[in-house]
N, C-alpha and C positions, 0 to 999 in steps of 0.2 A: 696229253704228248702221244706222237705218234714215232714210232720207230719202224725203221726200213731196213731190210738187209738184201741185199743182191747176191746172185750167184749165177755163173754158167757162162762167163766170159772166156775169152782163151784166144788161141792161135788156131786159124783155119785157111784153107788154101782158097782162091777165087773159086766160085762155083758151088761152094760148100754152105753147111747149115750150122747153126747155132741156135740152142734155146737159153733165154735169159729168163731167170725167174727173180722175183721179189716179194719178199714175204713181210707183211705189215703185223704190227702187234701194236698193244696201247690202247688209245681211244679210237678204235677204228671206225666206230657209231658215228663219227664226226665226217669222215671222208666221204666225198661227192664226187671225185674225179681222181683217176690215176693216171698216169702216163710216164713214158720212156722218152728221154731226152739224150742227145750226145753231144760231146765237145771234143772235136780234132784239134790238133796242136795248131796255135796260132788263129782258130777261129772262134766264133761265137759258140755258145751251146744254143742248140736247137730242138724243136720238139721232134721227135721221131713218130709217135702214134699216144692216143689217149682213150681211155674208155671211161664212160661214165657209170654210176651205181647202177643204173638201169641197162647197161650193156651196150650202148651206142658207142660207136668207134670212130676215129677219125685218124690220119695218116699222111705224112708229108709226102709230097708228089714223088719225092725222089726213091720212096720205100714200098709204093702203092703196088700191089701185085706181088711183092717179095716178101713183105714183112706182115706178120699176125699178132695183133695183140688180143689176150683174153685173159679172163679171170676165173679163181676157182673160189667162190664165196665161201664155200667149208674150210678152206685151207686158209683164207684170207691173203690170197697169193694172186698177183697178176704175173703173165708170162709174156714175152716177146719170142715169137718162133721168127727166126732169121734165115731165110732160104737165098739161095744164087746170089751170096754174098759177093761185094765186089772191093776191091783196095779202098776205093774212096768211102766204105763202110766204117773203115778203121777209125775208133775212136773210144773214148771214156764213154761209157753209156751209165746215166744215172737215172734211178727211180725217182717218180715224184708223187706226192699225193696232196691233194688240195683238199682241205678240212677247213672247218670253223673255228677258230677264227684266223688260221695261217695255214702255210704249204710248209710241206717237209720235204728233205731230199735223203735219199741213200748215200753210201759213201762211193759209190761208182765202181764198175767193173769195165776191164780193159778188153775190147775187142779188136782184134789184129787179124786184118785179110792179106795174107801174101804167100806168094810162091816159094 
């Protein structure tokens, strides 16, 4: 079993920044990929960014150049640094861990971008 605990969401003005954190515990040795997804009201959940155990990253086109995913292996934590936030970034952000033999999800953290 893997447990994921997210933190760092909140209300921010357009153009502002937030950093999300996702702390993993449990059978973390089984994790080979971690990522952040988001789901806005009335929309499907979508991938925002992912990072492999080797540090390779990928991003949704909508966030390239603004968001950065990183990991601290010593703390078993993955971060999502979000800069130049836009109102369309408003969503519940979920941490995901792909492990053998299943995937895990955090409880979600709300990010609201509004003036």
